C-alpha positions as a Markdown table, in Angstrom:
| # | Residue | x | y | z |
|---|---|---|---|---|
| 1 | Met | -11.2 | -26.5 | 2.3 |
| 2 | Arg | -9.3 | -27.0 | 5.6 |
| 3 | Gly | -7.3 | -29.8 | 7.1 |
| 4 | Arg | -4.1 | -31.0 | 5.4 |
| 5 | His | -4.7 | -28.5 | 2.6 |
| 6 | Gly | -4.5 | -25.5 | 5.0 |
| 7 | Phe | -1.6 | -27.0 | 7.0 |
| 8 | Ser | 0.6 | -27.3 | 3.9 |
| 9 | His | -0.2 | -23.7 | 3.0 |
| 10 | Arg | 0.9 | -22.4 | 6.4 |
| 11 | Arg | 4.2 | -24.4 | 6.2 |
| 12 | Phe | 4.9 | -22.8 | 2.8 |
| 13 | Val | 4.2 | -19.2 | 3.9 |
| 14 | His | 6.8 | -19.0 | 6.7 |
| 15 | Pro | 10.1 | -18.0 | 5.2 |
| 16 | Glu | 12.1 | -19.8 | 7.9 |
| 17 | Asn | 10.9 | -23.1 | 6.4 |
| 18 | Ala | 12.3 | -22.6 | 2.9 |
| 19 | Asn | 14.4 | -19.5 | 2.4 |
| 20 | Arg | 17.7 | -21.3 | 2.0 |
| 21 | Arg | 18.8 | -24.3 | -0.1 |
| 22 | Glu | 21.9 | -26.3 | 1.0 |
| 23 | Arg | 23.5 | -29.0 | -1.1 |
| 24 | Gly | 26.8 | -30.4 | 0.0 |
| 25 | Thr | 29.1 | -27.5 | 0.8 |
| 26 | Cys | 27.2 | -25.1 | -1.5 |
| 27 | Glu | 24.6 | -22.7 | -0.1 |
| 28 | Phe | 22.1 | -20.8 | -2.2 |
| 29 | Ser | 20.0 | -17.9 | -0.9 |
| 30 | Phe | 17.3 | -15.7 | -2.4 |
| 31 | Arg | 14.9 | -13.0 | -1.2 |
| 32 | Gly | 11.4 | -12.5 | -2.2 |
| 33 | Thr | 8.3 | -10.4 | -2.0 |
| 34 | Tyr | 4.8 | -11.9 | -1.4 |
| 35 | Asp | 2.4 | -10.4 | -3.9 |
| 36 | Glu | -0.7 | -12.5 | -3.1 |
| 37 | Ile | -1.7 | -15.0 | -0.5 |
| 38 | Val | -5.1 | -16.7 | -0.8 |
| 39 | Glu | -5.5 | -19.2 | 2.1 |
| 40 | Pro | -5.6 | -22.1 | 1.5 |
| 41 | Glu | -5.4 | -21.9 | -2.3 |
| 42 | Lys | -2.3 | -20.1 | -3.5 |
| 43 | Ile | 0.7 | -18.0 | -2.9 |
| 44 | Val | 2.2 | -15.6 | -5.5 |
| 45 | Tyr | 5.6 | -14.0 | -5.0 |
| 46 | His | 8.6 | -12.5 | -6.8 |
| 47 | Ala | 11.9 | -14.2 | -6.1 |
| 48 | Tyr | 15.1 | -12.1 | -6.4 |
| 49 | Phe | 18.2 | -14.2 | -7.4 |
| 50 | Gly | 20.7 | -11.3 | -7.8 |
| 51 | Gln | 20.0 | -9.9 | -11.3 |
| 52 | Ala | 17.3 | -12.4 | -12.1 |
| 53 | Val | 13.7 | -11.8 | -10.9 |
| 54 | Thr | 11.1 | -14.5 | -11.3 |
| 55 | Arg | 7.4 | -14.7 | -10.6 |
| 56 | Val | 6.4 | -17.8 | -8.6 |
| 57 | Thr | 2.9 | -19.1 | -8.2 |
| 58 | Val | 2.3 | -22.0 | -5.7 |
| 59 | Glu | -1.1 | -23.5 | -5.9 |
| 60 | Phe | -2.6 | -26.0 | -3.4 |
| 61 | Phe | -5.2 | -28.6 | -4.4 |
| 62 | Glu | -7.0 | -31.2 | -2.3 |
| 63 | His | -5.9 | -34.6 | -3.7 |
| 64 | Gly | -6.6 | -38.1 | -2.4 |
| 65 | Gly | -6.9 | -37.1 | 1.2 |
| 66 | Gly | -3.7 | -34.9 | 1.0 |
| 67 | Thr | -2.5 | -31.9 | -0.9 |
| 68 | Lys | -1.2 | -31.5 | -4.4 |
| 69 | Val | 1.2 | -28.6 | -4.7 |
| 70 | Val | 1.8 | -27.0 | -8.2 |
| 71 | Leu | 4.7 | -24.6 | -8.5 |
| 72 | Thr | 4.9 | -22.4 | -11.6 |
| 73 | Gln | 7.9 | -20.1 | -12.2 |
| 74 | Glu | 8.0 | -17.4 | -14.8 |
| 75 | Gly | 10.8 | -15.2 | -16.0 |
| 76 | Leu | 13.7 | -17.6 | -15.7 |
| 77 | Pro | 16.5 | -16.0 | -17.8 |
| 78 | Asp | 17.9 | -19.2 | -19.5 |
| 79 | Glu | 17.9 | -23.0 | -19.6 |
| 80 | Thr | 20.8 | -23.5 | -17.2 |
| 81 | Phe | 19.2 | -21.2 | -14.6 |
| 82 | Ser | 15.9 | -23.0 | -15.1 |
| 83 | Lys | 17.4 | -26.4 | -14.5 |
| 84 | Asn | 19.1 | -25.2 | -11.3 |
| 85 | Val | 15.9 | -23.7 | -10.0 |
| 86 | Ala | 14.0 | -26.8 | -10.9 |
| 87 | Gln | 16.5 | -28.9 | -9.0 |
| 88 | Gly | 16.3 | -26.6 | -6.0 |
| 89 | Ala | 12.5 | -26.7 | -6.0 |
| 90 | Ala | 12.6 | -30.6 | -6.2 |
| 91 | Glu | 15.0 | -30.7 | -3.3 |
| 92 | Ser | 12.9 | -28.3 | -1.3 |
| 93 | Phe | 9.7 | -30.4 | -1.9 |
| 94 | Asp | 11.7 | -33.6 | -0.9 |
| 95 | Lys | 12.6 | -31.9 | 2.4 |
| 96 | Leu | 9.1 | -30.8 | 2.9 |
| 97 | Asp | 7.8 | -34.3 | 2.3 |
| 98 | Phe | 10.4 | -35.6 | 4.9 |
| 99 | Leu | 9.3 | -33.0 | 7.5 |
| 100 | Leu | 5.6 | -33.8 | 7.0 |
| 101 | Ala | 6.0 | -37.6 | 6.9 |
| 102 | Gly | 4.3 | -39.3 | 9.8 |
| 103 | Gln | 2.7 | -36.1 | 11.2 |
| 104 | Ala | -0.9 | -36.3 | 12.0 |
| 105 | Val | -2.9 | -33.2 | 11.2 |
| 106 | Val | -6.0 | -32.5 | 13.4 |
| 107 | Thr | -8.6 | -30.1 | 12.0 |
| 108 | Gln | -11.5 | -28.5 | 13.8 |
């Protein structure tokens, strides 16, 4: 299971690619600890948002010549926090799509 699948996994692992979220004049940061990395299948980490700590699982599946990414977050403290995190995740995936658009991936 190589090719685009592994490429997306490497993009996601490097914290410089997704450790900050910017929206307008607002900036949001978090820190995290990787618990498990299984190339090219999944990444599990704990994200620390001040007092809130969530467990995040990111799974990568081959899908139609590309990669399907499934993000699961556990331990979100309330509905408002959950909505904000979901919006941030959606924005991050949109940015990742933009960065990857038009890039050819060569595998060996």
